[in-house]
C-alpha positions as CSV (number, residue, x, y, z in Angstrom):
1,M,67.4,17.3,-67.3
2,T,63.8,16.5,-66.4
3,S,62.8,15.0,-63.1
4,L,60.5,12.0,-62.9
5,Q,57.2,12.7,-61.3
6,P,55.6,10.0,-59.0
7,T,52.7,8.3,-60.7
8,L,49.4,7.0,-59.1
9,S,48.1,3.6,-59.7
10,L,45.2,3.4,-62.1
11,W,43.7,0.5,-60.3
12,D,42.7,-0.2,-56.7
13,E,44.5,-2.9,-54.8
14,P,43.0,-6.3,-55.6
15,P,40.9,-7.8,-52.7
16,V,42.6,-10.1,-50.3
17,P,41.0,-13.6,-50.4
18,W,39.1,-14.5,-47.3
19,R,41.4,-17.5,-46.7
20,Q,44.4,-15.2,-46.3
21,R,42.6,-13.0,-43.6
22,I,42.7,-15.4,-40.6
23,V,43.7,-13.6,-37.4
24,A,43.4,-16.3,-34.8
25,D,41.7,-19.6,-34.1
26,S,39.3,-20.4,-31.2
27,V,41.3,-23.6,-30.7
28,D,43.8,-21.3,-29.0
29,R,41.2,-19.6,-26.9
30,V,43.6,-17.1,-25.2
31,A,44.9,-15.8,-28.6
32,W,41.4,-15.8,-30.0
33,L,40.0,-13.7,-27.1
34,R,42.9,-11.3,-27.2
35,A,42.4,-10.7,-30.9
36,R,38.7,-10.2,-30.5
37,A,39.3,-7.6,-27.7
38,H,41.0,-5.2,-30.0
39,G,38.3,-5.2,-32.7
40,V,34.6,-5.3,-33.4
41,T,33.2,-8.8,-33.7
42,A,29.8,-10.1,-34.8
43,T,28.9,-10.7,-31.2
44,D,29.5,-7.0,-30.5
45,V,27.5,-6.0,-33.5
46,A,24.5,-8.0,-32.4
47,R,24.3,-5.5,-29.4
48,M,24.7,-2.4,-31.6
49,S,21.0,-1.6,-32.0
50,S,21.8,2.2,-32.0
51,T,24.4,4.7,-31.0
52,R,23.1,4.6,-27.4
53,A,24.4,1.1,-27.0
54,L,28.0,2.1,-27.9
55,P,29.4,3.7,-24.6
56,A,28.5,0.7,-22.4
57,L,29.9,-1.7,-25.0
58,A,33.1,0.3,-25.4
59,T,33.6,0.2,-21.6
60,E,33.0,-3.6,-21.6
61,K,35.4,-4.1,-24.4
62,L,38.1,-2.3,-22.5
63,L,37.5,-3.6,-19.0
64,G,36.1,-7.1,-19.8
65,S,32.7,-8.5,-19.3
66,R,31.4,-9.8,-16.0
67,F,29.2,-12.3,-17.7
68,G,30.7,-15.8,-17.4
69,G,27.9,-17.8,-19.0
70,N,24.8,-19.6,-17.8
71,A,22.9,-22.8,-18.4
72,F,21.6,-21.5,-21.7
73,T,25.0,-20.6,-23.1
74,Q,26.4,-23.9,-21.8
75,H,23.6,-25.8,-23.6
76,G,24.4,-23.9,-26.8
77,L,28.1,-24.8,-26.5
78,L,27.2,-28.5,-26.0
79,R,24.7,-28.6,-28.9
80,E,26.6,-26.6,-31.5
81,P,29.0,-29.4,-32.6
82,E,26.0,-31.8,-33.2
83,I,24.1,-29.2,-35.1
84,G,27.2,-28.4,-37.0
85,R,27.5,-32.0,-38.1
86,W,23.9,-31.9,-39.3
87,A,24.7,-28.8,-41.3
88,G,27.7,-30.6,-42.8
89,R,25.6,-33.7,-43.8
90,V,22.6,-31.9,-45.1
91,H,24.0,-28.6,-46.5
92,G,27.7,-29.3,-47.0
93,M,28.8,-26.7,-44.4
94,R,32.4,-27.1,-43.1
95,H,32.8,-26.3,-39.4
96,S,35.0,-23.2,-38.8
97,T,36.8,-22.0,-35.8
98,S,38.8,-19.2,-37.5
99,L,38.6,-15.5,-36.7
100,F,38.8,-13.4,-39.9
101,H,39.3,-9.7,-40.5
102,A,37.6,-7.7,-43.2
103,D,39.4,-6.8,-46.4
104,G,41.0,-3.4,-45.7
105,E,40.0,-3.2,-42.0
106,K,41.8,-5.5,-39.6
107,R,39.7,-4.4,-36.6
108,H,36.5,-5.6,-38.2
109,L,36.3,-9.3,-37.1
110,A,34.1,-12.4,-37.4
111,T,34.1,-16.1,-36.6
112,P,31.4,-17.9,-38.6
113,D,30.2,-21.3,-37.4
114,G,30.5,-22.8,-40.8
115,L,31.1,-22.1,-44.5
116,R,31.1,-23.5,-48.0
117,E,32.0,-22.4,-51.5
118,R,29.6,-23.1,-54.4
119,E,30.3,-22.0,-57.9
120,G,32.8,-19.4,-56.7
121,R,30.3,-18.0,-54.1
122,L,31.1,-18.0,-50.4
123,E,28.2,-18.9,-48.1
124,L,28.2,-19.0,-44.3
125,C,26.4,-20.8,-41.5
126,E,25.3,-19.5,-38.1
127,I,24.0,-21.8,-35.4
128,K,21.7,-20.9,-32.6
129,T,19.8,-22.7,-29.8
130,T,16.7,-21.2,-28.3
131,K,13.9,-21.9,-25.8
132,S,11.4,-19.9,-27.9
133,A,9.7,-20.7,-31.1
134,W,10.8,-18.2,-33.7
135,R,8.4,-16.7,-36.2
136,S,11.4,-14.8,-37.7
137,I,15.1,-14.5,-37.0
138,P,15.7,-12.0,-34.2
139,R,17.1,-8.7,-35.3
140,S,20.2,-9.0,-33.2
141,Y,21.1,-12.3,-34.9
142,L,20.5,-10.7,-38.3
143,R,23.0,-8.0,-37.4
144,Q,25.5,-10.8,-36.7
145,V,24.8,-12.5,-40.0
146,W,25.2,-9.3,-42.1
147,W,28.4,-8.4,-40.3
148,Q,29.9,-11.9,-41.0
149,Q,28.9,-11.6,-44.6
150,Y,30.7,-8.2,-44.8
151,V,33.9,-9.4,-43.1
152,L,34.3,-12.5,-45.2
153,G,32.7,-11.2,-48.4
154,A,29.9,-13.8,-48.4
155,D,26.7,-13.7,-50.4
156,R,24.3,-15.4,-48.0
157,T,24.1,-17.2,-44.7
158,L,22.2,-20.3,-43.6
159,V,20.9,-19.6,-40.1
160,I,20.2,-22.8,-38.2
161,W,18.3,-22.9,-34.9
162,E,17.3,-25.6,-32.6
163,Q,14.5,-25.1,-30.1
164,H,14.7,-26.8,-26.8
165,R,12.3,-27.3,-23.9
166,D,14.1,-27.6,-20.5
167,F,17.3,-28.2,-22.5
168,V,15.8,-31.1,-24.5
169,P,15.7,-30.5,-28.3
170,V,12.2,-30.1,-29.8
171,G,11.8,-32.0,-33.0
172,S,14.1,-34.5,-34.8
173,E,16.0,-31.8,-36.8
174,P,16.8,-28.1,-36.4
175,Q,15.1,-25.5,-38.5
176,C,17.0,-23.2,-41.0
177,R,16.5,-20.3,-43.3
178,W,18.8,-18.5,-45.8
179,V,19.5,-14.8,-45.2
180,D,20.8,-12.8,-48.2
181,R,23.5,-10.2,-48.0
182,D,22.1,-6.7,-47.3
183,D,24.7,-4.0,-48.2
184,N,22.5,-1.2,-46.8
185,E,22.4,-2.8,-43.4
186,I,26.1,-3.5,-43.6
187,H,26.8,0.1,-44.3
188,V,25.0,1.2,-41.2
189,L,26.8,-1.4,-39.1
190,M,30.2,-0.4,-40.4
191,G,29.5,3.2,-39.3
192,L,28.5,2.1,-35.8
193,A,31.5,-0.2,-35.6
194,D,33.9,2.6,-36.4
195,R,32.2,4.9,-33.8
196,L,32.7,2.1,-31.3
197,L,36.4,1.8,-32.2
198,D,36.8,5.6,-31.8
199,L,35.2,5.4,-28.3
200,M,37.6,2.6,-27.4
201,V,40.6,4.7,-28.4
202,R,39.5,7.9,-26.6
203,R,38.8,6.2,-23.3
């Protein structure tokens, strides 16, 4: 009598669609903050300029941040819904408040400001307010954008920014620019994120 040997699958598991990877919703802020605390978010990644930034970030993730916001963050919170409505009218972006995890890694997290699907391609939206005139999108925000693209499996992101002077918007409409997915940058960020998670476990 011959025994049956276990067999290995010839194919990888199919990817989990982004709609099925929602972890929490910022409408329930307590649950949303709790979920973010146990993973690496796009906000965290924006600060990961190098490995030197990781120890302080790990401590803050574990103990909580002392930063409670200021006039600039409050202005951004007030303006984001209006800018989001503009993004919906002009670019067809749908406002999003969902926190998603990456396919295959539930501790890699992102909450895009908006999204849309066109011809089977997922595209995201990221909204910023700034007191400065941008010649280019700041590097920290690009890290956020690339991380969100990785987590959701998106091809590109529309970065929208509104400049203000003394908290009064400059110009009749915000400015925007498309940012394409960059898998090389994403690979670097994934490595830094995993090192951050390791630091959080060991502390």
